[in-house]
N, C-alpha and C positions, 0 to 999 in steps of 0.2 A: 289564128289559133281558131281551130273549132271547139264546140260547145263540148265536144267528147274528150278532148286532150285537157278541159279543166279538171276531170276526172282523175285522169293520171297524173296530172301537176298538184293537185289538191291533194290528193293520196299520199304522195311522195312527201309534200310536207307535213303530213299529218305522223306519217313513218318516224320521219328525222325528231319531230318532235317529242314522240313516243322515246325514241332512244335519249334525248335529253333528260327527260323525264326519269327514266329509269338510273340514269347517271346521276342526277341529284339524288333519287332515293338512298343510292349508296353513299352517296360522301355523306348524307345527314346519318345514315346508319352508322357511319364509322366516324363519326365528331367528334367522339369523347376514346376514340382506341388507343392506347400508347403500346411504343413498342421497346426493346433494349437499345435497339440501335437506329439512327437516324434512315438508314439504307432500309430498313424493314418497316419503318412508319408509316402510315398509310399516308398515300399522297391524293389528293381530291382528282378527281378524273372530271376532262373536258371534253364535248364533243366539237369535230370542226368541219363546218358547212361548206358544201361548195353547191354552184349551181352545176346542173344537168344539162346537156345541149342536145341540141336533136335537130332535125331537117336538112335542107341543102348546105353541104360544107361545115355542119353543126352549128349552122347561124343562128337558130331558134332556141331560146330559152324552154324548158319542158320540165324542169322541176328543181328539187334540190336532194341531197344527199349527204350521210354523214360518211366524209372520206378519210377521217382518222379520230382516234380517241388519245390526247395528251394527257400526259401525267402535269399537276401543275410545278411551277418552279419556285414556290414559295417554300422557304426555309420550314422546317419543324422547330415546332418550340421545345427546348430541352428544360425539366422540370429538374431538380435535387431530390430524390427521395431516395438515400441509403436503404430505407428497410423495406422499398417495393421487391417483388419476387423478379421481377425484369429488368429491375437497374444493373446497368452496366458495371465494371470495374470503378468507376469515379462515382458511383452512385447515383447516375442520371436515367431518367425514363425521357422516351419523346413523345410527343404527342402528334396525332396529324395534323396537316396544316390547312384542315378543312375550316372555312369560314361560316359558320350558320346563317349569319344574316345576307351574305352573299348567296348563299343557296336557297332561301327562302325567296331570295328577289329573282332566281334564276327558275325555280319552280312556278312561281307567278307567272312569270314573262312566258315560259313554255305552255302553259295551262291556257294561257289567254289567245297564245296564237294557235293552238289545237282548235281550241272552241270559233276561233275567226274561221278555220279552215274548214269546221262541219257547218259555218254558216254559208260558206262560199257554196258549200257541194249542194246544200238546201235550196239556196237559191237557183242554182244551175239545173237542179231536178225540176225545179217549179217552171223555169222557163222554158224547160223540153215540152214539160207538160201540157203548157199555154201552147207551144209551137204544134203539137200534136192535135189539139184542139181546133188549132183553124181550120182543118180541114174537114171539120163537121158542118 
């Protein structure tokens, strides 16, 4: 892998982590939302990452991509609140299935991964500059 490939690989990783951070923000923003049915209740969104291949016969790893965004399969909690304006005919409202603690852990993990990739870019840039200076 040439030094130039490091930039595209790292950029793909940073883009994937940016998408992950946006999904975490959406999940946290909807953590306390309620709905009148389980079908309408917010479900946490999670990215699906996959490697991207390049080179001869697609044999070289060259980055990462978000191939899908899936809704969490965790059940939404039902709360009995017959006076709530969104309550169904049985008096239940349904909370989102977002776990704020998991989302905070995801946020920290995505943020650290993004920061690590920024460091990889900076190190690669520094190595390229040193290589250029060798000819002086």
